[in-house]
C-alpha positions in Angstrom: -6.2 13.8 46.9 -3.9 13.6 43.9 -1.1 11.5 45.3 1.5 14.2 44.8 1.0 15.9 48.1 -1.7 18.2 46.8 -5.4 18.2 47.7 -8.3 20.2 46.5 -11.7 21.0 48.2 -14.6 21.8 45.9 -18.3 21.7 45.7 -18.2 20.6 42.1 -18.3 17.0 41.0 -15.6 17.6 38.4 -12.1 19.1 38.8 -8.7 19.1 37.1 -5.1 19.0 38.3 -1.7 19.6 36.8 1.1 17.2 37.7 4.4 19.0 37.5 6.7 16.0 37.4 6.4 12.6 35.7 5.7 9.6 37.8 2.9 7.3 39.0 0.3 8.8 41.3 -2.5 7.2 43.4 -5.5 9.6 43.2 -8.7 9.2 45.2 -11.8 11.1 46.1 -13.2 11.9 49.6 -16.8 13.1 49.7 -18.9 14.6 52.5 -22.6 14.9 52.4 -24.9 17.4 54.0 -25.2 15.3 57.1 -21.5 15.2 57.7 -21.1 11.6 56.5 -18.0 10.8 54.5 -16.9 8.1 52.0 -13.6 7.5 50.2 -13.4 6.2 46.6 -11.1 3.5 45.3 -7.7 4.5 44.1 -7.1 5.4 40.4 -3.5 5.2 39.2 -2.5 8.1 37.0 0.8 7.7 35.1 2.3 11.1 34.1 5.0 11.4 31.4 6.9 14.2 29.7 7.7 15.2 26.2 10.9 13.7 24.8 13.3 14.6 22.0 13.1 11.6 19.7 16.1 10.9 17.5 16.8 8.1 14.9 19.0 7.2 11.9 18.3 5.2 8.7 20.6 2.4 7.7 21.4 2.5 4.8 20.3 6.1 4.0 20.8 5.5 0.3 19.0 2.4 -0.9 17.6 0.6 -4.0 13.9 -0.2 -4.6 12.8 -3.3 -2.7 15.9 -3.2 -0.5 15.5 -3.9 3.2 16.6 -1.0 5.4 16.4 -0.4 9.2 15.3 2.5 11.3 17.4 2.8 14.5 16.2 4.7 17.6 18.9 7.0 19.0 16.7 8.8 21.5 18.7 9.8 24.6 15.9 8.6 27.0 14.9 5.6 24.9 14.3 3.5 28.0 11.2 5.7 28.9 9.6 5.1 25.5 6.6 2.7 25.5 5.8 2.8 21.7 7.6 3.7 18.5 5.9 4.7 15.2 7.9 5.5 12.0 6.5 7.2 8.9 8.0 7.6 5.4 6.5 10.5 3.5 3.5 10.3 5.7 2.9 6.6 5.2 3.1 4.4 8.3 5.9 1.8 8.5 4.3 -1.6 9.3 6.0 -2.8 12.4 5.3 -3.6 16.1 5.0 -0.4 18.3 7.2 -2.2 20.8 10.1 -2.4 18.2 12.4 0.6 18.4 14.5 -0.6 15.4 12.1 -2.0 12.7 13.0 -3.1 9.2 11.2 -1.8 6.1 11.2 -2.7 2.4 11.9 0.4 0.3 9.1 1.1 -2.2 9.5 1.2 -6.0 10.3 4.9 -6.3 13.1 7.3 -6.8 14.3 10.4 -5.0 14.4 11.7 -1.4 11.9 10.8 1.4 11.1 12.5 4.7 11.1 10.2 7.7 9.2 10.8 11.0 9.4 9.1 14.4 6.5 9.4 16.9 7.0 8.0 20.4 4.8 7.6 23.4 5.7 8.0 27.1 2.9 7.7 29.6 0.5 9.4 27.2 2.9 12.1 26.1 3.4 12.1 22.3 6.7 13.4 21.0 7.8 13.5 17.3 10.7 14.3 15.1 10.8 14.6 11.3 14.0 14.5 9.3 13.8 15.9 5.8 15.4 13.9 3.0 16.5 11.2 5.5 16.2 8.5 2.9 17.3 8.5 -0.7 15.8 6.0 -3.1 18.3 5.4 -5.9 15.8 3.9 -8.3 15.0 2.8 -10.9 11.2 2.4 -11.2 10.1 -0.2 -13.8 6.9 0.4 -15.8 5.5 -0.2 -19.3 2.3 -0.2 -21.4 1.4 -2.2 -24.5 -0.7 -1.9 -27.6 -2.0 -4.3 -30.4 -4.1 -4.2 -33.5 -7.3 -6.3 -34.0 -6.0 -7.1 -37.5 -2.9 -8.7 -36.0 -4.0 -9.8 -32.5 -0.8 -11.8 -31.8 1.5 -8.8 -32.5 2.2 -6.6 -29.4 4.2 -3.4 -29.1 5.6 -2.5 -25.7 6.2 1.1 -24.6 8.8 1.4 -21.8 7.9 4.1 -19.2 10.5 3.2 -16.6 12.2 6.0 -14.6 16.0 6.4 -13.9 17.0 3.1 -15.6 20.1 2.3 -17.7 19.2 -1.1 -19.1 16.2 -3.4 -19.5 15.3 -7.1 -19.7 12.0 -8.3 -21.1 10.5 -11.7 -20.6 7.3 -12.2 -22.6 6.2 -15.3 -20.7 6.1 -17.6 -23.7 9.5 -19.2 -23.4 11.1 -16.8 -26.0 14.6 -15.4 -25.3 15.1 -12.4 -23.1 14.9 -9.1 -25.0 17.0 -6.1 -24.0 15.5 -3.5 -26.3 14.0 -0.3 -24.8 10.6 -0.6 -26.6 10.4 -4.0 -28.2 7.8 -5.6 -30.4 6.8 -9.3 -29.9 4.8 -11.7 -31.9 3.1 -14.5 -29.9 2.6 -17.8 -31.7 -0.6 -18.8 -30.0 -3.5 -17.5 -28.0 -3.2 -17.8 -24.2 -2.5 -16.0 -20.9 1.0 -14.7 -20.6 2.9 -12.9 -17.8 5.2 -10.2 -19.2 8.0 -9.2 -16.9 10.2 -6.1 -17.2 13.4 -5.8 -15.1 14.8 -2.2 -15.1 18.4 -1.8 -13.9 20.5 1.2 -12.8 24.0 0.3 -11.6 23.4 -2.3 -8.8 19.8 -1.5 -8.3 16.9 -3.4 -9.9 13.1 -3.0 -10.1 10.6 -5.5 -11.6 7.1 -5.1 -12.8 4.8 -7.9 -14.2 1.6 -7.5 -16.2 -0.8 -10.2 -17.4 -1.8 -10.5 -21.1 -4.9 -12.4 -22.2 -4.4 -12.9 -25.9 -7.4 -14.0 -27.9 -8.3 -14.2 -31.6 -12.0 -13.3 -32.1 -14.2 -16.1 -33.3 -17.9 -15.6 -33.6 -20.0 -18.8 -33.6 -23.8 -19.0 -33.5 -26.4 -21.7 -33.3 -30.1 -21.4 -34.2 -33.0 -23.3 -35.6 -32.7 -23.0 -39.4 -36.5 -23.4 -39.9 -39.1 -21.5 -38.1 -42.7 -20.3 -38.4 -43.6 -16.7 -38.9 -44.2 -14.8 -35.7 -42.6 -17.6 -33.6 -39.4 -16.7 -31.7 -36.1 -18.1 -33.0 -33.6 -18.7 -30.3 -30.1 -17.8 -31.4 -27.1 -18.7 -29.2 -23.6 -17.4 -29.2 -22.4 -19.5 -26.3 -19.7 -21.2 -28.5 -18.1 -17.9 -29.3 -14.7 -17.1 -28.0 -14.8 -15.1 -24.7 -18.3 -13.9 -25.3 -19.3 -10.4 -24.0 -22.8 -9.8 -25.3 -25.0 -10.4 -28.3 -26.8 -7.7 -30.3 -29.5 -8.7 -32.8 -30.0 -6.3 -35.8 -33.3 -5.6 -37.3 -32.2 -7.2 -40.6 -33.6 -10.8 -41.0 -30.9 -13.4 -40.5 -28.3 -10.9 -39.2 -26.5 -11.3 -35.8 -23.7 -9.1 -34.4 -21.5 -10.7 -31.7 -19.3 -8.5 -29.5 -16.3 -10.2 -28.2 -13.7 -9.5 -25.4 -10.1 -9.9 -26.5 
């Protein structure tokens, strides 16, 4: 007995049934054995849904990187939906499934994105994808840097930002902001510095930070200056600056220290 007015008699212990309308149905099983004795199972509630036509909008549809936007559910039968899941270019938007209108922080990117809404109603999954529903105006900040071992405090910065009109560099050492596209900078001392680049296009900004660990190599060893032949001499480089490893050469009295800069 399926709870929708239909019943089925069968000798099989497994069957199936198609519910033609959505709703809540109390289904149960009545069995009869070879002796004519019967028993009725407990009721199992089956909730039956239907496919919907999800609809939504994005506000604002044109946004800057790191700007908070909102997805708004416009589904005609929104009251039937039990869970909402939004996706941007295939990536899930982190939000509660019970929230039909979640907020989302736009990624550091530029260009158009597709947005998809997947909803659930009593086990029926419905989805809608809107192509180019969101436009990221950019810019995207990024950079690389190089230096020479002969001048370890002198750094050259290569700007690889996308869709930017102006730049601001902060080298993390208290020096003034630099607005060059690809600046050079000389640090006065060793240390750990956070370099920050802010890329701007009209009213939109994007920021990237990278850590620099600036070191001047200094190899220092300690050892016993007198030793007997065929007796090990322990040579230590633990006082060296940012020691990586020690390699001993086959030349008497020679030691090579490899340093991390």
